C-alpha positions as YAML, in Angstrom:
chain: A
units: angstrom
residues:
- id: 1
  name: MET
  ca: [-98.39, 128.68, 231.36]
- id: 2
  name: THR
  ca: [-102.12, 127.91, 231.45]
- id: 3
  name: ASP
  ca: [-104.03, 128.72, 228.30]
- id: 4
  name: TYR
  ca: [-108.08, 129.02, 229.17]
- id: 5
  name: SER
  ca: [-108.86, 129.90, 225.72]
- id: 6
  name: LYS
  ca: [-110.55, 126.51, 224.77]
- id: 7
  name: LYS
  ca: [-112.23, 125.96, 227.95]
- id: 8
  name: GLY
  ca: [-115.46, 124.32, 227.51]
- id: 9
  name: THR
  ca: [-114.61, 123.13, 224.35]
- id: 10
  name: ARG
  ca: [-116.04, 119.86, 223.71]
- id: 11
  name: CYS
  ca: [-113.25, 116.85, 222.42]
- id: 12
  name: ARG
  ca: [-112.69, 113.38, 222.02]
- id: 13
  name: THR
  ca: [-110.03, 110.87, 222.00]
- id: 14
  name: VAL
  ca: [-108.57, 109.66, 218.40]
- id: 15
  name: GLN
  ca: [-107.05, 106.47, 220.21]
- id: 16
  name: PHE
  ca: [-107.07, 104.35, 223.07]
- id: 17
  name: VAL
  ca: [-106.13, 106.26, 226.22]
- id: 18
  name: ARG
  ca: [-105.12, 104.44, 229.36]
- id: 19
  name: SER
  ca: [-104.46, 106.47, 232.79]
- id: 20
  name: VAL
  ca: [-104.80, 105.86, 236.57]
- id: 21
  name: GLU
  ca: [-108.00, 106.90, 236.77]
- id: 22
  name: GLY
  ca: [-109.22, 104.78, 234.07]
- id: 23
  name: ASP
  ca: [-108.96, 103.79, 230.34]
- id: 24
  name: LEU
  ca: [-110.58, 105.98, 227.91]
- id: 25
  name: PRO
  ca: [-111.52, 104.08, 224.63]
- id: 26
  name: ARG
  ca: [-111.55, 105.55, 221.07]
- id: 27
  name: TYR
  ca: [-114.04, 108.47, 220.72]
- id: 28
  name: SER
  ca: [-114.26, 108.71, 224.41]
- id: 29
  name: GLN
  ca: [-115.80, 112.44, 224.88]
- id: 30
  name: GLY
  ca: [-114.82, 115.03, 227.47]
- id: 31
  name: THR
  ca: [-114.83, 119.03, 228.18]
- id: 32
  name: ILE
  ca: [-111.37, 120.91, 227.96]
- id: 33
  name: LEU
  ca: [-110.76, 123.02, 231.23]
- id: 34
  name: TYR
  ca: [-107.55, 124.13, 229.92]
- id: 35
  name: GLU
  ca: [-104.10, 123.62, 228.56]
- id: 36
  name: MET
  ca: [-100.65, 124.13, 229.90]
- id: 37
  name: GLU
  ca: [-96.63, 123.58, 229.75]
- id: 38
  name: ASN
  ca: [-95.41, 121.00, 231.92]
- id: 39
  name: LEU
  ca: [-91.72, 119.63, 232.43]
- id: 40
  name: GLU
  ca: [-91.45, 121.29, 228.26]
- id: 41
  name: ARG
  ca: [-94.53, 118.90, 227.31]
- id: 42
  name: HIS
  ca: [-98.18, 120.49, 226.14]
- id: 43
  name: LEU
  ca: [-101.02, 118.93, 228.04]
- id: 44
  name: VAL
  ca: [-104.52, 119.37, 227.68]
- id: 45
  name: LEU
  ca: [-106.66, 118.80, 231.12]
- id: 46
  name: VAL
  ca: [-110.08, 117.67, 230.30]
- id: 47
  name: ASP
  ca: [-113.39, 116.79, 232.13]
- id: 48
  name: TRP
  ca: [-114.20, 113.37, 230.70]
- id: 49
  name: ASP
  ca: [-117.97, 112.32, 230.62]
- id: 50
  name: ARG
  ca: [-116.78, 109.26, 232.25]
- id: 51
  name: GLY
  ca: [-116.66, 111.03, 235.77]
- id: 52
  name: PHE
  ca: [-112.81, 111.86, 236.14]
- id: 53
  name: LYS
  ca: [-110.57, 114.47, 235.07]
- id: 54
  name: ILE
  ca: [-107.02, 113.86, 233.34]
- id: 55
  name: PRO
  ca: [-104.35, 115.55, 231.41]
- id: 56
  name: VAL
  ca: [-103.87, 114.29, 227.61]
- id: 57
  name: PHE
  ca: [-101.31, 115.15, 225.02]
- id: 58
  name: PRO
  ca: [-102.76, 117.04, 222.19]
- id: 59
  name: HIS
  ca: [-102.25, 114.67, 219.62]
- id: 60
  name: GLU
  ca: [-104.50, 112.20, 221.56]
- id: 61
  name: ILE
  ca: [-107.77, 114.21, 221.17]
- id: 62
  name: GLU
  ca: [-109.83, 116.02, 218.38]
- id: 63
  name: ILE
  ca: [-112.38, 118.98, 219.16]
- id: 64
  name: CYS
  ca: [-115.63, 118.53, 218.29]
- id: 65
  name: CYS
  ca: [-117.30, 121.26, 216.24]
- id: 66
  name: GLY
  ca: [-120.87, 120.14, 215.59]
- id: 67
  name: GLU
  ca: [-120.39, 117.95, 212.69]
- id: 68
  name: SER
  ca: [-116.81, 118.86, 211.64]
- id: 69
  name: LEU
  ca: [-113.90, 117.72, 213.72]
- id: 70
  name: GLN
  ca: [-110.09, 119.04, 213.66]
- id: 71
  name: GLN
  ca: [-106.80, 117.68, 215.26]
- id: 72
  name: LEU
  ca: [-105.80, 119.97, 218.49]
...
């Protein structure tokens, strides 16, 4: 299942995330492309401002809504 309802929403990491493409320090920002279920895991694919696209777990990011932030 692929969910595009949050496509275009800005987000940032709430913790350090290590990936094959590169490291994402805390507060790295990006734009959500879509959410998906894969092998019974919920993942969010994000186009990071650092120049790569990688999936993260929802607990690793928070939505940026102007001044207010909320956990995804």
